[in-house]
VMD Tcl script that builds the backbone (N, CA, C; Angstrom):
set m [mol new atoms 315]
animate dup $m
set s [atomselect $m all]
$s set {name element resname resid chain x y z} {
  {N N MET 1 A 13.193 3.412 -0.627}
  {CA C MET 1 A 12.247 2.377 0.235}
  {C C MET 1 A 12.998 1.943 1.348}
  {N N ALA 2 A 14.428 1.254 1.002}
  {CA C ALA 2 A 15.094 0.614 2.012}
  {C C ALA 2 A 14.838 1.698 3.126}
  {N N GLU 3 A 15.073 2.896 3.260}
  {CA C GLU 3 A 15.279 3.767 4.608}
  {C C GLU 3 A 13.340 3.476 5.292}
  {N N MET 4 A 12.686 3.665 3.908}
  {CA C MET 4 A 11.302 3.646 4.749}
  {C C MET 4 A 11.201 2.462 5.352}
  {N N GLN 5 A 11.553 1.591 4.854}
  {CA C GLN 5 A 11.343 -0.095 5.856}
  {C C GLN 5 A 12.103 -0.243 7.088}
  {N N ARG 6 A 13.320 0.692 6.854}
  {CA C ARG 6 A 13.892 0.670 8.102}
  {C C ARG 6 A 13.128 1.539 9.192}
  {N N GLU 7 A 12.695 2.822 9.032}
  {CA C GLU 7 A 11.726 3.643 9.748}
  {C C GLU 7 A 10.789 2.660 10.287}
  {N N VAL 8 A 9.981 2.217 9.452}
  {CA C VAL 8 A 8.666 1.226 9.974}
  {C C VAL 8 A 9.208 0.403 11.069}
  {N N ASP 9 A 10.528 -0.498 10.526}
  {CA C ASP 9 A 10.957 -1.389 11.885}
  {C C ASP 9 A 11.391 -0.776 13.104}
  {N N ARG 10 A 11.935 0.718 13.177}
  {CA C ARG 10 A 12.488 1.487 14.146}
  {C C ARG 10 A 10.998 1.521 14.936}
  {N N TYR 11 A 10.148 1.970 14.189}
  {CA C TYR 11 A 8.698 2.309 15.238}
  {C C TYR 11 A 8.077 0.868 15.736}
  {N N ILE 12 A 7.975 -0.255 15.236}
  {CA C ILE 12 A 7.342 -1.160 15.280}
  {C C ILE 12 A 8.163 -1.866 16.667}
  {N N SER 13 A 9.498 -1.787 16.295}
  {CA C SER 13 A 10.550 -2.634 17.399}
  {C C SER 13 A 10.448 -2.282 18.648}
  {N N GLN 14 A 9.752 -0.884 19.073}
  {CA C GLN 14 A 9.924 -0.468 20.490}
  {C C GLN 14 A 8.723 -0.881 21.320}
  {N N PHE 15 A 7.773 -1.549 20.179}
  {CA C PHE 15 A 6.836 -2.252 20.978}
  {C C PHE 15 A 6.969 -3.783 21.421}
  {N N LYS 16 A 6.431 -4.407 22.369}
  {CA C LYS 16 A 6.867 -5.825 22.856}
  {C C LYS 16 A 6.077 -6.883 21.774}
  {N N GLU 17 A 4.837 -6.112 21.461}
  {CA C GLU 17 A 4.004 -6.954 20.680}
  {C C GLU 17 A 4.673 -7.045 18.870}
  {N N GLY 18 A 5.382 -6.157 18.560}
  {CA C GLY 18 A 6.050 -6.503 17.347}
  {C C GLY 18 A 5.415 -6.509 16.461}
  {N N TYR 19 A 5.513 -7.100 15.304}
  {CA C TYR 19 A 4.717 -7.284 14.028}
  {C C TYR 19 A 3.680 -8.254 14.293}
  {N N PHE 20 A 2.426 -7.851 13.860}
  {CA C PHE 20 A 1.149 -8.932 13.425}
  {C C PHE 20 A 1.918 -9.989 12.744}
  {N N SER 21 A 0.848 -11.276 13.258}
  {CA C SER 21 A 1.374 -12.306 12.061}
  {C C SER 21 A 0.507 -12.237 10.843}
  {N N PRO 22 A 1.143 -12.863 9.850}
  {CA C PRO 22 A 0.964 -12.670 8.397}
  {C C PRO 22 A -0.512 -12.834 8.187}
  {N N LEU 23 A -1.199 -13.319 8.607}
  {CA C LEU 23 A -2.741 -13.399 8.696}
  {C C LEU 23 A -3.358 -12.346 9.069}
  {N N SER 24 A -2.990 -12.015 10.100}
  {CA C SER 24 A -3.284 -10.309 10.839}
  {C C SER 24 A -3.078 -9.339 10.158}
  {N N MET 25 A -1.848 -9.269 9.440}
  {CA C MET 25 A -1.721 -8.179 8.579}
  {C C MET 25 A -2.252 -8.158 6.899}
  {N N LEU 26 A -2.519 -9.545 6.763}
  {CA C LEU 26 A -3.565 -9.657 5.439}
  {C C LEU 26 A -4.899 -8.868 5.571}
  {N N ALA 27 A -5.346 -9.236 7.115}
  {CA C ALA 27 A -6.661 -8.706 7.360}
  {C C ALA 27 A -6.756 -7.203 7.592}
  {N N ARG 28 A -5.795 -6.555 7.864}
  {CA C ARG 28 A -5.431 -5.186 8.340}
  {C C ARG 28 A -5.199 -4.678 6.859}
  {N N MET 29 A -4.722 -4.897 5.937}
  {CA C MET 29 A -4.178 -4.626 4.612}
  {C C MET 29 A -5.498 -4.870 4.108}
  {N N SER 30 A -6.601 -5.717 4.044}
  {CA C SER 30 A -7.796 -5.843 3.298}
  {C C SER 30 A -8.960 -4.442 3.973}
  {N N GLU 31 A -8.489 -4.405 5.418}
  {CA C GLU 31 A -9.411 -3.336 5.901}
  {C C GLU 31 A -8.954 -2.112 5.446}
  {N N GLU 32 A -7.638 -1.972 5.003}
  {CA C GLU 32 A -7.331 -0.442 4.663}
  {C C GLU 32 A -7.733 -0.217 3.197}
  {N N VAL 33 A -7.417 -1.311 2.226}
  {CA C VAL 33 A -8.260 -1.134 1.098}
  {C C VAL 33 A -9.545 -1.045 0.933}
  {N N GLY 34 A -10.274 -1.493 2.097}
  {CA C GLY 34 A -11.886 -1.041 2.033}
  {C C GLY 34 A -11.992 0.318 2.169}
  {N N GLU 35 A -11.036 0.861 3.231}
  {CA C GLU 35 A -11.097 2.335 3.824}
  {C C GLU 35 A -10.637 3.256 2.249}
  {N N LEU 36 A -9.998 2.686 1.625}
  {CA C LEU 36 A -9.539 3.399 0.355}
  {C C LEU 36 A -10.716 3.712 -0.626}
  {N N ALA 37 A -11.089 2.375 -0.735}
  {CA C ALA 37 A -12.528 2.359 -1.645}
  {C C ALA 37 A -13.338 3.103 -1.223}
  {N N ARG 38 A -13.666 3.530 -0.130}
  {CA C ARG 38 A -14.808 4.270 0.399}
  {C C ARG 38 A -14.413 5.639 0.179}
  {N N GLU 39 A -13.052 5.920 0.460}
  {CA C GLU 39 A -12.716 7.371 -0.102}
  {C C GLU 39 A -12.831 7.419 -1.487}
  {N N VAL 40 A -12.311 6.770 -2.602}
  {CA C VAL 40 A -12.688 6.982 -3.780}
  {C C VAL 40 A -13.895 7.044 -4.102}
  {N N ASN 41 A -14.636 6.211 -3.296}
  {CA C ASN 41 A -16.448 6.021 -3.918}
  {C C ASN 41 A -16.852 7.268 -3.391}
  {N N HIS 42 A -16.580 7.997 -2.520}
  {CA C HIS 42 A -16.954 9.349 -1.759}
  {C C HIS 42 A -16.284 10.411 -2.812}
  {N N ARG 43 A -15.354 10.502 -3.254}
  {CA C ARG 43 A -14.796 11.270 -4.108}
  {C C ARG 43 A -15.282 11.350 -5.467}
  {N N PHE 44 A -15.384 10.252 -6.169}
  {CA C PHE 44 A -15.378 10.006 -7.785}
  {C C PHE 44 A -16.534 8.816 -7.848}
  {N N GLY 45 A -17.314 8.580 -6.984}
  {CA C GLY 45 A -18.476 7.588 -6.860}
  {C C GLY 45 A -20.007 8.680 -6.784}
  {N N GLU 46 A -20.874 7.867 -6.588}
  {CA C GLU 46 A -21.974 8.244 -6.773}
  {C C GLU 46 A -22.498 8.637 -5.016}
  {N N LYS 47 A -21.650 8.018 -4.273}
  {CA C LYS 47 A -21.968 7.736 -2.749}
  {C C LYS 47 A -21.537 9.010 -2.303}
  {N N PRO 48 A -22.040 10.239 -1.587}
  {CA C PRO 48 A -21.526 11.233 -0.878}
  {C C PRO 48 A -21.351 10.687 0.452}
  {N N LYS 49 A -20.425 11.542 1.125}
  {CA C LYS 49 A -20.369 11.426 2.584}
  {C C LYS 49 A -21.442 11.651 3.272}
  {N N LYS 50 A -21.833 11.010 4.455}
  {CA C LYS 50 A -22.585 11.693 5.496}
  {C C LYS 50 A -21.912 12.908 5.849}
  {N N PRO 51 A -22.679 13.644 6.583}
  {CA C PRO 51 A -22.183 14.876 7.476}
  {C C PRO 51 A -21.294 14.228 8.791}
  {N N SER 52 A -21.892 13.438 9.032}
  {CA C SER 52 A -21.131 12.836 10.448}
  {C C SER 52 A -19.952 12.008 10.223}
  {N N GLU 53 A -19.503 11.857 8.919}
  {CA C GLU 53 A -18.388 10.870 8.761}
  {C C GLU 53 A -17.133 11.849 8.920}
  {N N ALA 54 A -16.024 11.237 9.413}
  {CA C ALA 54 A -14.725 11.766 9.601}
  {C C ALA 54 A -13.991 12.072 8.293}
  {N N ASP 55 A -13.241 13.035 8.152}
  {CA C ASP 55 A -12.485 13.750 6.889}
  {C C ASP 55 A -11.332 12.740 7.037}
  {N N ASN 56 A -11.321 11.821 6.063}
  {CA C ASN 56 A -10.455 11.088 5.503}
  {C C ASN 56 A -9.997 11.502 4.005}
  {N N SER 57 A -8.762 10.911 3.539}
  {CA C SER 57 A -8.529 11.409 2.642}
  {C C SER 57 A -7.923 10.244 1.561}
  {N N ILE 58 A -7.802 10.139 0.466}
  {CA C ILE 58 A -7.089 9.146 -0.315}
  {C C ILE 58 A -5.399 9.098 -0.250}
  {N N GLU 59 A -5.092 10.236 -0.042}
  {CA C GLU 59 A -3.812 10.291 0.408}
  {C C GLU 59 A -3.366 9.350 1.971}
  {N N LEU 60 A -4.203 9.813 2.842}
  {CA C LEU 60 A -4.024 9.382 3.955}
  {C C LEU 60 A -4.328 7.681 3.963}
  {N N GLU 61 A -5.149 6.891 3.415}
  {CA C GLU 61 A -5.567 5.861 3.216}
  {C C GLU 61 A -4.464 4.826 2.549}
  {N N LEU 62 A -3.868 5.520 1.310}
  {CA C LEU 62 A -3.047 5.080 0.546}
  {C C LEU 62 A -1.305 5.135 1.448}
  {N N GLY 63 A -1.400 5.875 2.080}
  {CA C GLY 63 A -0.361 6.047 3.220}
  {C C GLY 63 A -0.402 4.735 4.177}
  {N N ASP 64 A -1.417 4.569 4.822}
  {CA C ASP 64 A -1.879 3.522 5.640}
  {C C ASP 64 A -1.597 2.060 4.963}
  {N N ILE 65 A -1.909 2.048 3.927}
  {CA C ILE 65 A -1.579 0.918 3.022}
  {C C ILE 65 A -0.087 0.887 2.647}
  {N N LEU 66 A 0.620 1.471 2.225}
  {CA C LEU 66 A 1.979 1.534 2.539}
  {C C LEU 66 A 2.570 1.214 3.710}
  {N N PHE 67 A 2.096 1.758 4.563}
  {CA C PHE 67 A 2.633 1.292 5.997}
  {C C PHE 67 A 2.567 -0.071 6.247}
  {N N ILE 68 A 1.418 -0.846 6.278}
  {CA C ILE 68 A 0.969 -2.264 6.421}
  {C C ILE 68 A 1.974 -2.991 5.507}
  {N N THR 69 A 2.158 -2.467 4.221}
  {CA C THR 69 A 2.920 -3.283 3.202}
  {C C THR 69 A 4.167 -3.290 3.788}
  {N N MET 70 A 4.494 -2.177 4.292}
  {CA C MET 70 A 5.914 -2.470 4.850}
  {C C MET 70 A 6.362 -3.251 6.000}
  {N N CYS 71 A 4.931 -3.208 6.821}
  {CA C CYS 71 A 5.147 -3.877 8.158}
  {C C CYS 71 A 5.066 -5.468 7.481}
  {N N PHE 72 A 4.167 -5.832 6.597}
  {CA C PHE 72 A 4.193 -7.307 6.144}
  {C C PHE 72 A 5.676 -7.478 5.769}
  {N N ALA 73 A 6.243 -6.664 4.776}
  {CA C ALA 73 A 7.268 -7.231 4.172}
  {C C ALA 73 A 8.241 -7.404 5.308}
  {N N ASN 74 A 8.239 -6.578 6.013}
  {CA C ASN 74 A 9.572 -6.552 7.175}
  {C C ASN 74 A 9.486 -7.542 8.017}
  {N N SER 75 A 8.242 -7.958 8.305}
  {CA C SER 75 A 7.833 -9.318 9.133}
  {C C SER 75 A 8.077 -10.666 8.453}
  {N N LEU 76 A 8.340 -10.653 7.180}
  {CA C LEU 76 A 8.733 -11.682 6.059}
  {C C LEU 76 A 10.138 -11.775 5.559}
  {N N GLY 77 A 11.039 -10.519 5.912}
  {CA C GLY 77 A 12.309 -10.184 5.471}
  {C C GLY 77 A 12.125 -10.013 4.026}
  {N N ILE 78 A 11.238 -9.327 3.442}
  {CA C ILE 78 A 11.224 -9.009 2.115}
  {C C ILE 78 A 11.991 -7.744 1.774}
  {N N ASP 79 A 12.513 -7.749 1.218}
  {CA C ASP 79 A 13.106 -6.112 0.468}
  {C C ASP 79 A 12.254 -5.869 -0.739}
  {N N LEU 80 A 11.739 -4.441 -0.371}
  {CA C LEU 80 A 10.334 -4.057 -1.053}
  {C C LEU 80 A 11.290 -3.292 -2.308}
  {N N THR 81 A 12.243 -2.716 -2.230}
  {CA C THR 81 A 13.061 -2.196 -3.317}
  {C C THR 81 A 13.541 -3.477 -4.438}
  {N N GLU 82 A 13.868 -4.440 -3.634}
  {CA C GLU 82 A 13.930 -5.715 -4.544}
  {C C GLU 82 A 12.891 -6.105 -5.201}
  {N N ALA 83 A 11.746 -6.283 -4.496}
  {CA C ALA 83 A 10.515 -6.621 -4.971}
  {C C ALA 83 A 9.995 -5.867 -5.854}
  {N N HIS 84 A 10.200 -4.356 -5.827}
  {CA C HIS 84 A 9.592 -3.676 -6.924}
  {C C HIS 84 A 10.775 -3.615 -8.332}
  {N N ASP 85 A 11.849 -4.129 -7.996}
  {CA C ASP 85 A 12.709 -4.215 -9.275}
  {C C ASP 85 A 12.237 -5.452 -10.076}
  {N N LYS 86 A 11.917 -6.600 -9.327}
  {CA C LYS 86 A 11.494 -7.869 -9.996}
  {C C LYS 86 A 9.931 -7.470 -10.525}
  {N N VAL 87 A 9.482 -6.659 -10.052}
  {CA C VAL 87 A 7.895 -6.497 -10.873}
  {C C VAL 87 A 8.038 -5.538 -11.844}
  {N N MET 88 A 8.730 -4.430 -11.992}
  {CA C MET 88 A 9.098 -3.609 -12.915}
  {C C MET 88 A 9.552 -4.389 -14.079}
  {N N HIS 89 A 10.807 -5.308 -13.677}
  {CA C HIS 89 A 11.170 -5.848 -15.073}
  {C C HIS 89 A 10.366 -6.893 -15.702}
  {N N LYS 90 A 9.223 -7.592 -15.015}
  {CA C LYS 90 A 8.161 -8.439 -15.366}
  {C C LYS 90 A 7.412 -7.500 -16.354}
  {N N PHE 91 A 6.898 -5.897 -15.741}
  {CA C PHE 91 A 6.271 -5.514 -16.635}
  {C C PHE 91 A 7.134 -4.612 -17.794}
  {N N ASN 92 A 8.192 -4.771 -18.006}
  {CA C ASN 92 A 9.009 -4.225 -19.171}
  {C C ASN 92 A 9.346 -5.242 -20.009}
  {N N THR 93 A 8.932 -6.450 -19.583}
  {CA C THR 93 A 9.389 -7.435 -20.387}
  {C C THR 93 A 7.980 -8.065 -20.947}
  {N N ARG 94 A 7.375 -8.616 -20.061}
  {CA C ARG 94 A 6.129 -9.640 -20.439}
  {C C ARG 94 A 5.190 -8.732 -20.953}
  {N N ASP 95 A 5.080 -7.285 -20.411}
  {CA C ASP 95 A 3.776 -6.553 -20.741}
  {C C ASP 95 A 4.498 -5.262 -21.601}
  {N N LYS 96 A 5.391 -5.168 -22.316}
  {CA C LYS 96 A 6.146 -4.395 -22.802}
  {C C LYS 96 A 5.316 -3.688 -24.078}
  {N N ASP 97 A 4.426 -4.610 -24.612}
  {CA C ASP 97 A 3.853 -4.314 -26.052}
  {C C ASP 97 A 2.146 -4.613 -25.654}
  {N N ARG 98 A 1.779 -4.672 -24.473}
  {CA C ARG 98 A 0.353 -4.734 -23.960}
  {C C ARG 98 A -0.070 -3.429 -24.146}
  {N N TRP 99 A 0.118 -2.136 -23.929}
  {CA C TRP 99 A -0.530 -0.997 -23.673}
  {C C TRP 99 A 0.021 -0.099 -25.247}
  {N N THR 100 A -0.985 0.918 -25.295}
  {CA C THR 100 A -0.597 1.598 -26.534}
  {C C THR 100 A 0.385 2.849 -26.142}
  {N N LYS 101 A 1.342 2.653 -26.650}
  {CA C LYS 101 A 2.530 3.931 -26.112}
  {C C LYS 101 A 1.828 5.019 -26.635}
  {N N LYS 102 A 2.471 6.100 -25.605}
  {CA C LYS 102 A 2.482 7.749 -26.276}
  {C C LYS 102 A 3.474 8.175 -27.651}
  {N N ASP 103 A 3.177 8.738 -28.333}
  {CA C ASP 103 A 4.213 8.877 -29.016}
  {C C ASP 103 A 5.148 9.696 -28.395}
  {N N THR 104 A 6.397 9.767 -28.808}
  {CA C THR 104 A 7.381 10.490 -28.451}
  {C C THR 104 A 8.098 11.667 -29.173}
  {N N ASP 105 A 7.272 11.900 -30.401}
  {CA C ASP 105 A 7.742 12.833 -31.011}
  {C C ASP 105 A 7.304 14.385 -30.422}
}
mol reanalyze $m
mol bondsrecalc $m
mol representation Tube
mol addrep $m
């Protein structure tokens, strides 16, 4: 994850504008989540795509969300590996008995 964050930073750092403000990034993230929702609805929901709509994919929309998440984290000095580790610790402790586990036999 750290290498991906560095790659995103190298990309953004080549532009004078740099990272957007946190509010702009949150708006951008919301846009990308909306695009993902649209793709999921087209694929699994009752709303087919119009013939004139561009071919996007769930994979690309998730990639866009990952990119903006890394931009957001980089701009705020957040290490996403550390954030991930903290979240996994939370799920492995607080929520360890919340769901029915599969049999391992």
